C-alpha positions in Angstrom: 0.1 -0.2 -0.3 1.6 3.4 -1.1 0.2 6.7 -0.9 0.8 9.3 -2.9 -0.5 13.3 -2.7 -1.2 15.0 -6.6 -0.8 18.6 -7.1 -3.2 20.8 -9.4 -5.3 18.4 -12.1 -7.0 21.1 -13.2 -9.6 19.3 -15.3 -6.2 17.7 -17.1 -7.8 14.1 -16.8 -5.7 12.4 -19.8 -2.6 13.6 -17.6 -4.4 12.9 -14.0 -4.3 9.2 -15.6 -1.0 8.9 -17.7 0.8 9.9 -14.3 -1.1 7.4 -12.2 0.1 4.9 -14.5 3.6 6.2 -13.7 3.5 4.6 -10.6 1.1 1.8 -10.9 -1.6 2.7 -8.2 -4.0 0.7 -8.1 -7.1 2.3 -5.3 -8.1 -1.0 -4.2 -4.4 -0.8 -2.5 -3.3 2.3 -2.4 -4.3 6.0 -1.6 -4.3 9.4 -3.2 -4.2 12.8 -1.4 -5.3 15.6 -3.8 -4.1 19.2 -3.0 -7.8 20.5 -4.1 -8.5 21.9 -8.0 -9.7 19.0 -9.1 -11.2 21.1 -11.8 -11.6 24.0 -14.4 -9.6 25.9 -16.9 -8.3 22.3 -17.7 -10.4 20.5 -21.2 -12.2 16.8 -19.0 -13.1 18.3 -15.9 -16.3 16.9 -15.6 -14.6 13.0 -16.2 -11.6 13.8 -13.8 -14.5 14.5 -11.5 -16.4 11.4 -11.9 -13.1 9.9 -11.1 -12.0 11.0 -8.3 -15.4 10.9 -7.2 -15.5 6.9 -8.4 -12.1 6.4 -5.9 -14.3 5.9 -3.0 -11.5 5.5 -0.1 -8.7 5.5 -2.6 -9.0 9.5 -2.3 -8.6 11.7 0.6 -9.4 15.7 -1.5 -9.2 19.1 0.4 -10.9 21.3 -2.2 -8.6 24.3 -3.6 -11.1 27.6 -4.8 -11.1 26.3 -8.1 -13.6 23.6 -6.7 -15.5 26.5 -4.3 -16.0 28.3 -7.8 -17.4 25.8 -9.2 -20.4 25.4 -5.9 -20.8 28.7 -5.6 -21.7 28.5 -9.3 -23.9 25.7 -8.6 -25.2 26.4 -5.3 -25.0 30.7 -4.7 -25.7 32.1 -7.9 -22.8 33.2 -9.0 -22.4 33.1 -13.1 -19.2 31.3 -14.6 -17.1 33.5 -15.8 -15.1 33.6 -19.4 -12.0 31.2 -18.8 -14.4 28.3 -17.2 -14.5 25.2 -18.4 -17.8 23.9 -16.2 -20.2 23.9 -19.0 -20.0 20.1 -18.7 -20.3 19.1 -15.2 -22.9 22.3 -14.4 -24.9 19.8 -17.9 -24.5 16.6 -16.7 -27.4 14.3 -15.9 -24.8 13.6 -12.5 -24.8 17.1 -12.0 -26.6 16.9 -8.2 -24.3 14.1 -6.6 -21.5 15.4 -8.0 -22.1 18.6 -6.5 -22.8 16.6 -3.1 -20.1 15.0 -2.9 -17.9 17.7 -3.3 -18.9 18.9 -0.7 -17.9 17.0 1.5 -14.5 17.4 1.3 -12.2 19.0 3.4 -10.9 22.4 3.5 -7.6 20.3 4.7 -6.9 17.9 7.0 -3.4 16.0 9.6 -2.3 13.2 9.3 -0.5 12.5 12.3 1.4 9.7 11.6 3.7 11.5 9.6 3.0 15.0 11.5 1.7 16.0 7.5 -0.6 18.8 6.7 -2.4 19.8 3.6 -4.9 22.3 2.4 -4.4 23.7 -0.9 -3.2 27.1 -0.1 -1.2 26.1 2.5 -1.0 26.6 6.4 -0.7 30.6 7.9 1.7 30.9 10.3 -0.4 32.7 12.2 -2.2 29.9 13.0 -0.6 26.9 15.5 -2.2 23.6 14.0 -4.8 22.6 16.1 -6.8 26.1 15.0 -6.5 25.6 12.2 -8.3 22.4 12.4 -10.6 23.4 14.4 -11.3 26.4 12.3 -11.6 24.9 9.6 -13.6 21.8 10.0 -15.7 25.0 11.0 -16.3 26.3 7.7 -16.8 22.7 6.3 -19.7 22.2 8.8 -20.9 25.4 6.9 -20.7 24.0 3.3 -22.3 20.7 4.5 -24.9 22.0 6.1 -27.9 24.1 5.6 -26.4 27.6 5.5 -24.1 26.8 2.4 -26.4 28.4 0.3 -26.0 31.7 2.3 -22.2 31.1 1.9 -21.7 30.8 -0.9 -23.9 34.0 -2.0 -21.0 35.8 -0.5 -18.3 34.3 -0.2 -15.9 35.8 -2.9 -14.3 39.4 -1.8 -10.8 39.8 0.3 -12.2 41.7 3.1 -11.5 41.1 6.0 -7.6 40.8 5.1 -5.8 40.1 8.1 -7.3 37.0 10.9 -8.6 37.8 14.0 -10.8 35.5 16.6 -13.5 37.2 16.9 -14.7 38.0 13.2 -17.7 36.2 13.0 -20.8 35.2 10.2 -19.4 35.4 6.6 -16.3 37.8 7.1 -15.1 34.7 9.4 -15.1 31.8 7.2 -14.5 33.9 3.9 -11.5 34.8 5.8 -10.8 31.5 6.2 -11.3 30.1 2.9 -8.9 32.9 1.6 -6.0 31.7 3.8 -6.6 27.5 3.0 -7.3 28.4 -0.9 -6.3 31.5 -2.3 -3.0 32.2 0.4 0.7 33.3 -1.1 2.0 36.5 -0.1 1.2 36.8 3.9 2.9 39.9 6.2 3.9 39.5 9.5 0.9 40.2 11.1 -1.1 37.8 9.1 -2.2 39.7 6.8 -2.9 38.5 3.3 -2.3 40.1 -0.6 -4.1 38.4 -2.9 -3.7 40.1 -6.3 -0.3 39.0 -6.7 0.1 35.8 -8.7 3.9 36.4 -9.6 6.8 34.0 -7.9 8.1 33.8 -4.4 10.5 36.4 -5.1 7.7 39.1 -6.5 6.2 39.5 -3.0 5.1 43.1 -2.6 6.3 45.8 0.2 5.9 44.3 3.9 4.5 40.7 2.7 6.5 37.3 2.4 5.7 34.2 1.0 3.5 32.3 3.7 6.2 29.7 4.0 8.7 32.4 4.5 7.6 32.8 7.8 9.0 29.9 10.5 6.9 27.3 11.8 7.8 25.7 15.5 5.5 22.7 15.4 7.7 21.2 12.6 4.9 20.4 10.9 5.4 19.1 7.0 2.8 21.0 4.4 2.0 20.0 1.0 0.4 22.7 -0.5 -0.6 23.7 -4.4 -2.7 26.7 -5.9 0.9 28.1 -6.2 1.4 27.5 -10.1 4.4 30.2 -10.3 6.8 28.2 -7.9 6.8 25.5 -10.5 7.7 22.9 -6.9 10.3 24.8 -5.4 10.0 26.4 -2.3 13.7 25.9 -1.2 12.3 23.9 2.0 12.1 20.8 2.9 9.2 21.6 5.0 7.2 23.5 2.9 6.6 21.1 -0.4 4.8 22.8 -3.3 2.7 20.2 -5.9 1.1 22.5 -8.6 3.8 22.3 -11.3 1.0 23.9 -13.8 -0.3 21.1 -15.6 -3.1 23.5 -17.0 -0.2 25.9 -18.1 1.8 23.4 -20.2 4.5 22.7 -17.0 3.6 19.5 -15.8 1.4 17.1 -13.5 3.5 15.8 -10.4 2.8 13.4 -8.1 4.7 12.6 -4.8 4.6 9.9 -2.8 4.2 10.7 1.0 6.6 8.2 2.9 9.6 8.4 0.6 9.5 11.9 -0.6 9.8 11.0 -4.1 8.4 13.1 -6.9 6.9 11.7 -10.7 5.9 14.6 -12.9 3.5 14.1 -16.0 4.4 16.4 -18.9 1.4 18.6 -19.8 
């Protein structure tokens, strides 16, 4: 039995099957951790979503911003965007089942045995490991529950830009969501800068990549989301797996125990 983690698939179904073939992945034996952004922008979002849902207990998923965008369109009344490739999902006869499955997925997860944490965008230095898990469960319960439509209606926005424990309601949920699914550059006090998407060296004044701040718990963090990094963080503690498949880069899968990374060119 082998556990693997994979970066942003974004509807690149053929590349997903190719990289799984490279490691001889078997759902009867192995497990696949998916670091968010299963769908959108690539050519086969529906096939990708159906395949991952069909893996059942052999897959562990955290939600990315593109996955939440699909839910915001399906449940929150938002319109698709010009570059979206979600129409095949929205028009499919199994649309309701796939949306229901996506709503059951996680925002973050922690493997105690490996001391390993995964979230789509990462883990901000201002949150302890226990706090991050509790905040993730809080928003997961909203996404799965009766407040989901209100949440998705008001999910978008860059404010509040900085976390504080006194946040309530949709502002609190939006902030948690932004840290887990949109974060790249952060200030020392935890303020998010959400406009810049370039490489780690392009940090605006007063900000740094979130993984440049030290963590004293020594937890390893797996994340996706930041294609411009090309998987490079300069640290063995922070493991970036988004290598820009949908932009012509590569799809990367990693053996969680050996750390070996296997790529499939896109």
